C-alpha positions in Angstrom: -93.0 50.0 28.0 -95.0 53.0 29.2 -94.0 56.6 28.3 -93.6 57.5 31.9 -91.2 54.6 32.4 -89.1 55.8 29.4 -89.0 59.3 30.7 -87.9 58.0 34.2 -85.1 56.1 32.6 -83.9 59.1 30.7 -83.9 61.3 33.8 -82.2 58.6 35.9 -79.4 58.1 33.2 -78.8 61.8 33.0 -78.8 62.0 36.8 -75.8 59.6 36.7 -74.0 61.7 34.0 -74.5 64.9 35.9 -73.1 63.2 39.0 -70.0 62.2 37.1 -69.8 65.7 35.8 -70.0 67.1 39.3 -67.2 64.8 40.5 -64.9 65.4 37.5 -65.7 69.1 37.1 -64.8 70.3 40.6 -61.7 71.9 39.1 -63.3 74.1 36.5 -60.2 75.3 34.6 -59.3 75.4 30.9 -56.4 72.9 31.6 -59.0 70.4 32.8 -61.6 71.2 30.2 -59.2 70.9 27.2 -56.6 68.3 28.4 -57.9 66.7 31.6 -54.4 67.7 33.0 -53.0 64.7 31.0 -54.0 62.3 33.8 -56.5 59.9 32.1 -55.8 56.1 32.4 -55.2 54.8 28.9 -57.5 51.7 29.4 -60.4 54.0 30.5 -59.8 56.2 27.4 -59.7 53.1 25.1 -62.9 51.6 26.4 -64.7 54.9 26.3 -63.5 55.7 22.8 -65.3 52.5 21.5 -68.6 54.1 22.4 -67.6 57.4 20.9 -66.4 55.7 17.6 -69.7 53.7 17.4 -72.2 56.4 18.4 -75.8 56.3 17.2 -74.7 55.6 13.7 -73.5 52.1 14.6 -76.1 51.5 17.2 -79.0 52.2 14.9 -77.9 52.6 11.3 -75.2 49.9 10.9 -77.6 47.0 11.7 -80.0 48.5 9.2 -77.3 48.3 6.5 -77.5 44.5 6.5 -80.8 44.7 4.5 -79.1 46.2 1.5 -75.5 45.1 1.6 -75.2 42.2 4.1 -71.9 42.4 6.0 -70.0 44.5 3.4 -69.4 47.1 6.0 -66.8 44.8 7.6 -64.6 45.4 4.6 -64.4 49.0 5.7 -63.9 48.0 9.3 -60.8 46.0 8.3 -59.5 49.2 6.7 -60.3 51.1 9.9 -57.9 48.8 11.8 -55.0 49.6 9.4 -55.9 53.3 9.6 -55.6 53.2 13.4 -52.1 51.7 13.1 -51.1 54.7 10.9 -52.5 57.1 13.5 -50.7 55.2 16.3 -47.3 55.1 14.6 -47.2 58.5 12.8 -49.7 61.0 14.1 -49.7 60.4 17.9 -45.9 60.8 18.2 -46.2 64.0 16.2 -48.8 65.5 18.5 -47.1 64.5 21.7 -43.8 65.9 20.4 -45.4 69.3 19.8 -47.4 69.2 23.0 -50.5 70.7 21.2 -53.9 71.5 22.7 -55.5 71.6 19.2 -54.0 69.2 16.7 -54.3 71.8 14.0 -51.5 73.8 15.7 -49.2 71.4 13.9 -50.3 73.1 10.6 -49.2 76.5 12.0 -45.8 74.9 13.0 -45.4 73.4 9.6 -46.9 75.9 7.1 -48.2 79.0 8.8 -51.3 80.7 10.2 -53.5 80.5 7.1 -53.0 76.7 6.8 -53.6 76.4 10.6 -57.0 78.3 10.3 -57.9 76.4 7.1 -57.4 73.0 8.8 -59.3 74.1 11.9 -62.1 75.4 9.7 -62.5 72.1 7.8 -62.5 70.3 11.2 -65.3 72.5 12.4 -67.3 72.0 9.3 -66.7 68.2 9.3 -67.5 67.7 13.0 -70.6 69.9 13.0 -71.8 67.9 10.1 -70.9 64.5 11.6 -72.2 65.3 15.1 -75.4 66.7 13.7 -76.1 63.6 11.6 -75.5 61.4 14.6 -77.7 63.5 16.8 -80.4 63.6 14.2 -80.5 59.8 13.9 -80.9 59.2 17.7 -83.3 62.2 18.1 -85.4 60.6 15.4 -85.5 57.3 17.2 -86.4 59.0 20.5 -89.1 61.0 18.7 -90.5 57.7 17.3 -90.4 55.9 20.6 -91.6 58.4 23.1 -91.9 62.1 22.3 -94.3 61.8 19.3 -96.9 60.3 21.6 -96.6 63.2 23.9 -97.1 65.7 21.1 -93.6 67.1 21.4 -92.3 68.4 18.1 -89.0 67.1 16.6 -87.3 70.5 17.1 -88.1 70.4 20.8 -86.6 66.9 21.1 -83.4 68.2 19.6 -83.3 71.2 21.9 -83.8 69.0 25.0 -81.1 66.6 23.8 -78.5 69.4 23.4 -79.5 71.1 26.6 -78.9 67.9 28.6 -75.4 67.5 26.9 -74.5 71.0 27.8 -75.4 70.5 31.4 -72.9 67.8 32.0 -70.1 69.0 29.8 -70.1 72.7 30.8 -67.6 72.3 33.6 -65.4 69.2 33.3 -65.1 69.2 29.5 -62.8 66.4 28.2 -62.1 65.1 31.7 -65.9 64.4 32.2 -66.2 63.0 28.7 -63.4 60.4 29.3 -65.5 58.9 32.2 -69.0 59.4 30.8 -67.8 57.7 27.5 -66.9 54.6 29.6 -70.4 54.4 31.0 -72.0 55.0 27.6 -69.9 52.3 25.9 -70.9 49.8 28.6 -74.6 50.7 28.1 -74.4 50.2 24.3 -72.6 46.9 24.4 -75.0 45.6 27.1 -78.0 46.4 25.0 -76.7 44.7 21.9 -75.7 41.6 23.7 -79.1 41.4 25.5 -80.9 41.9 22.2 -78.9 39.2 20.4 -79.6 36.7 23.3 -83.3 37.4 23.4 -83.8 37.2 19.6 -81.7 34.0 19.4 -83.9 32.5 22.2 -87.1 33.6 20.4 -85.9 32.0 17.2 -85.1 28.8 19.2 -81.5 28.7 18.1 -78.5 27.8 20.2 -75.5 30.2 20.3 -73.5 27.8 18.2 -76.1 27.8 15.5 -76.0 31.5 14.7 -73.0 31.5 12.3 -73.9 28.2 10.7 -77.6 28.9 10.2 -78.7 29.1 6.6 -80.7 32.3 7.1 -77.9 34.0 8.9 -75.4 33.0 6.2 -77.7 34.4 3.5 -77.4 37.8 5.1 -73.7 37.8 6.3 -71.5 37.8 3.2 -68.5 40.0 4.0 -66.2 40.1 0.9 -67.5 41.4 -2.4 -65.0 41.2 -5.2 -67.4 40.5 -8.1 -68.1 44.0 -9.4 -65.5 46.8 -9.3 -68.2 49.3 -10.2 -70.3 48.5 -7.2 -70.0 50.8 -4.2 -69.6 47.8 -1.9 -66.6 46.4 -3.9 -63.9 45.2 -1.4 -61.1 47.5 -2.4 -63.3 50.6 -2.3 -64.5 49.8 1.2 -61.1 48.7 2.5 -58.9 51.5 1.1 -61.6 54.0 1.9 -61.8 52.7 5.5 -58.1 53.3 6.0 -58.3 56.9 4.9 -61.7 57.4 6.7 -60.0 56.4 10.0 -56.8 58.5 9.4 -59.0 61.5 8.6 -62.0 61.1 11.0 -59.8 59.9 13.9 -56.2 60.9 13.4 -57.0 64.4 12.0 -60.1 65.0 14.1 -59.8 67.1 17.3 -62.8 65.3 18.7 -61.1 61.8 18.7 -57.5 62.9 19.3 -58.3 65.2 22.2 -59.1 62.1 24.3 -55.9 60.4 23.3 -54.0 63.6 24.3 -55.4 63.3 27.9 -53.3 60.2 28.4 -50.2 60.6 30.6 -47.7 60.1 27.8 -47.3 58.9 24.2 -46.8 55.2 25.1 -50.1 55.1 27.0 -51.9 56.9 24.1 -50.5 54.2 21.7 -51.7 51.4 23.9 -55.1 53.0 24.1 -55.3 53.3 20.3 -54.2 49.7 19.5 -56.6 48.2 22.1 -59.5 50.3 20.8 -58.7 49.3 17.2 -58.7 45.6 17.9 -61.9 45.8 19.9 -63.8 47.8 17.3 -63.4 45.0 14.7 -65.1 42.6 17.1 -67.8 45.0 18.2 -68.7 46.0 14.6 -69.1 42.4 13.7 -71.4 41.9 16.7 -73.6 44.9 15.6 -73.8 43.5 12.0 -74.8 40.1 13.5 -77.5 41.9 15.4 -78.7 43.4 12.1 -78.9 40.0 10.4 -80.9 38.6 13.4 -83.3 41.6 13.4 -84.2 41.1 9.7 -84.5 37.3 10.2 -86.7 37.9 13.2 -88.9 40.4 11.2 -89.3 38.0 8.4 -90.2 35.1 10.6 -92.8 37.0 12.7 -94.2 39.2 9.9 -92.9 42.5 11.3 -92.9 45.4 8.8 -90.0 47.7 8.5 -91.1 51.1 9.9 -92.1 53.8 7.5 -91.6 57.5 8.5 -92.9 60.4 6.3 -93.5 57.9 3.5 -90.0 56.5 3.6 -89.0 53.0 4.6 -86.5 53.3 7.5 -84.2 50.3 8.0 -82.6 52.4 10.8 -85.8 52.1 12.9 -86.2 48.3 12.8 -84.1 47.8 15.9 -86.2 50.3 18.0 -89.4 48.8 16.6 -88.5 45.2 17.6 -86.9 46.2 20.9 -89.9 48.3 22.1 -93.0 46.9 20.4 -92.5 43.2 19.5 -92.9 41.3 22.8 -89.2 40.6 23.6 -89.8 41.7 27.2 -89.4 44.8 29.3 -85.7 43.9 30.0 -84.8 44.6 26.4 -86.9 47.7 26.2 -85.1 49.1 29.3 -81.6 48.2 28.0 -82.5 49.6 24.6 -83.6 53.0 25.9 -80.4 53.2 28.0 -78.3 52.1 25.0 -80.0 54.5 22.7 -79.4 57.4 25.1 -75.8 56.4 25.5 -75.4 56.1 21.7 -76.8 59.6 21.3 -74.5 61.3 23.8 -71.3 59.2 23.5 -70.4 61.1 20.3 -72.4 64.3 20.7 -70.9 65.3 24.1 -67.3 64.9 22.9 -68.2 66.7 19.7 -69.5 69.6 21.7 -66.4 69.7 23.8 -63.9 69.4 20.9 -65.7 72.0 18.9 -65.6 74.3 21.9 -61.8 73.5 22.2 -61.0 74.0 18.6 -62.9 77.3 18.2 -61.5 78.7 21.5 -57.9 77.7 20.8 -57.7 77.9 17.0 -59.8 81.0 16.3 -60.0 83.0 19.5 -56.4 82.3 20.7 -57.8 81.6 24.2 -54.4 80.4 25.5 -52.9 83.8 24.8 -55.5 85.8 26.6 -55.5 87.1 30.1 -56.2 84.4 32.6 -59.4 86.0 34.0 -60.8 86.2 30.4 -60.3 82.5 29.5 -63.0 80.7 31.4 -65.9 83.2 30.6 -64.9 83.1 26.9 -64.8 79.3 26.9 -68.3 79.1 28.4 -69.7 81.5 25.9 -68.3 79.4 23.0 -69.8 76.3 24.6 -73.2 77.9 24.5 -72.8 79.1 21.0 -71.7 75.7 19.7 -74.7 74.1 21.4 -77.1 76.5 19.6 -75.3 75.8 16.2 -75.8 72.0 16.6 -79.5 72.5 17.3 -79.9 74.5 14.1 -78.0 72.0 11.9 -79.8 68.9 13.3 -83.1 70.5 12.5 -81.9 71.3 8.9 -80.8 67.7 8.4 -84.3 66.5 9.3 -85.2 67.4 5.7 -82.6 65.2 4.1 -83.3 61.8 2.6 -81.3 58.5 2.5 -79.5 56.3 5.0 -77.9 58.4 7.7 -74.7 56.3 7.8 -74.3 56.8 4.0 -74.9 60.5 4.2 -72.5 60.9 7.1 -69.6 59.3 5.2 -70.5 61.0 2.0 -70.2 64.4 3.7 -67.0 63.3 5.4 -65.2 62.3 2.2 -65.6 65.9 1.0 -65.0 67.9 4.2 -62.1 65.8 5.5 -60.3 65.6 2.2 -58.4 69.0 2.5 -57.4 68.0 6.1 -56.0 64.7 4.8 -54.1 66.4 2.0 -52.7 69.1 4.3 -51.3 66.8 6.9 -50.1 64.2 4.3 -48.2 67.0 2.4 -46.7 68.3 5.6 -45.6 64.9 6.9 -44.5 63.2 3.6 -42.7 66.2 2.0 -40.2 68.8 3.2 -41.5 71.5 0.9 -42.8 74.9 2.1 -45.9 76.5 0.6 -47.4 79.9 -0.1 -49.4 79.8 3.1 -51.9 82.6 2.0 -53.3 80.4 -0.8 -54.0 77.2 1.3 -57.7 77.9 1.8 -58.2 78.3 -1.9 -56.5 74.9 -2.6 -58.8 73.3 0.1 -61.9 74.7 -1.4 -60.9 74.0 -5.0 -60.1 70.3 -4.0 -63.6 69.9 -2.7 -65.2 71.4 -5.9 -63.0 69.3 -8.2 -63.8 66.1 -6.2 -67.5 66.9 -6.3 -67.2 67.4 -10.1 -65.5 64.1 -10.6 -68.1 62.2 -8.5 -70.9 63.9 -10.4 -69.7 62.9 -13.9 -72.5 61.6 -16.1 -73.0 57.9 -16.7 -71.8 58.2 -20.3 -68.4 59.2 -18.9 -68.0 56.8 -15.9 -70.4 54.0 -17.0 -71.8 52.0 -14.1 -69.1 53.0 -11.7 -70.4 54.0 -8.2 -68.1 56.1 -6.0 -67.9 55.2 -2.3 -65.3 55.9 0.4 -62.5 56.1 -2.2 -63.6 59.7 -2.7 -61.7 60.7 0.5 -58.2 59.7 -0.7 -59.0 61.2 -4.2 -59.9 64.4 -2.4 -56.8 64.3 -0.3 -54.6 63.6 -3.4 -56.1 66.6 -5.3 -55.4 68.8 -2.2 -51.8 67.5 -2.2 -51.4 68.3 -5.9 -52.7 71.8 -5.4 -50.3 72.3 -2.5 -47.4 71.2 -4.6 -48.2 73.9 -7.2 -48.0 76.6 -4.5 -44.9 75.1 -2.9 -41.1 75.2 -3.2 -38.2 73.2 -1.9 -37.4 74.1 1.7 -34.3 76.2 2.2 -33.9 75.1 5.9 -34.5 71.8 7.7 -38.1 71.3 8.8 -38.4 69.6 12.1 
């Protein structure tokens, strides 16, 4: 596909997003930007959240995981499902009861202002990190496919990406995101289904042969119970997946802000359950695509792309979609799917970061009405610039993006997990002024544990179980600065 054709697709896609933004952003108020006036249909939110949950990490990096660990990722996905049930049954009712704009307002209600600011800070740190990793991955793919040939430097690709996101989120905020996420989810799923159909056809398989084919079976083992020291051991992935979902969805303003735009708690719970069930199926489809990509590469002698001297499994999908003769139809759907993957998580991250900083740190809801919108818009610009800087910094990191993303998350979401768990499970009060010290100490202790030398931990490899360990250490720290409540805590 020609460079001009790719650029046309990008511009056409963003034209649609900006049109949606124009329609949904006619009422440019903070109530619309932060809560969509609580009028979002639950089924629209559920379908759109699939795309936001998948993002560029699933679209590009998860298929690449198959080369190293087959379908072990599904063990974590099963844990995700259980985690969504916890969010549905415990956290959603709590947020709706308190009628919060930012979910970290619960921490102020339960513990005090320092705990509130501490929780919001760890969200900002976590979401900036996560959104930047996702943006980096897709910006890298866009650079590889189109911008490199035009002589555009990587940093400029990142700036263009963030600018386009800012354009269509600046007015409508979360109301716009609910509807653009729906379009983006549809684009991603269409791409992966088209890719699977074309590869299967090229391999001369029937649809019924896929799961029974010997080559496919050799790359699709799901359950790994043989080695407890391995990072893909079932219980590490499964238990870690539960806590990853509780932390990265239930305790994440980005994901929960969309749920809180539903009309009521019951609709939000229907949304969450529907999304959880669909994500199990969708992740299996993405991993199946990964197996087919590597089978296709082996059969037709396609080398895995090398960038800056590093083998990049992440880029096998774009290489096959764009350059290996599967037709213009796949190239077109891949470009649209890639763009959707880039912005399905980045746009909501930009909106939620703007919401959290405005509400949690600038107390925007308590300011004069005429000051609120100008302040929100300044924060929106500032967050955009921050994401640009962080993505460019991440360009120097090595390793699988999906691995790095979850590795960072297990550290930065740990204090959030511990704070909320302590508040919900116990009735104890704490010395609020020391909360930030406990959160920071928990991260340092957890890092120390995971960095123990081999002569202490042997062949053991830490994985997602680091998150509950981090949360537990936070809870223990909070216990030491707590006392039994003298009054009933609602």
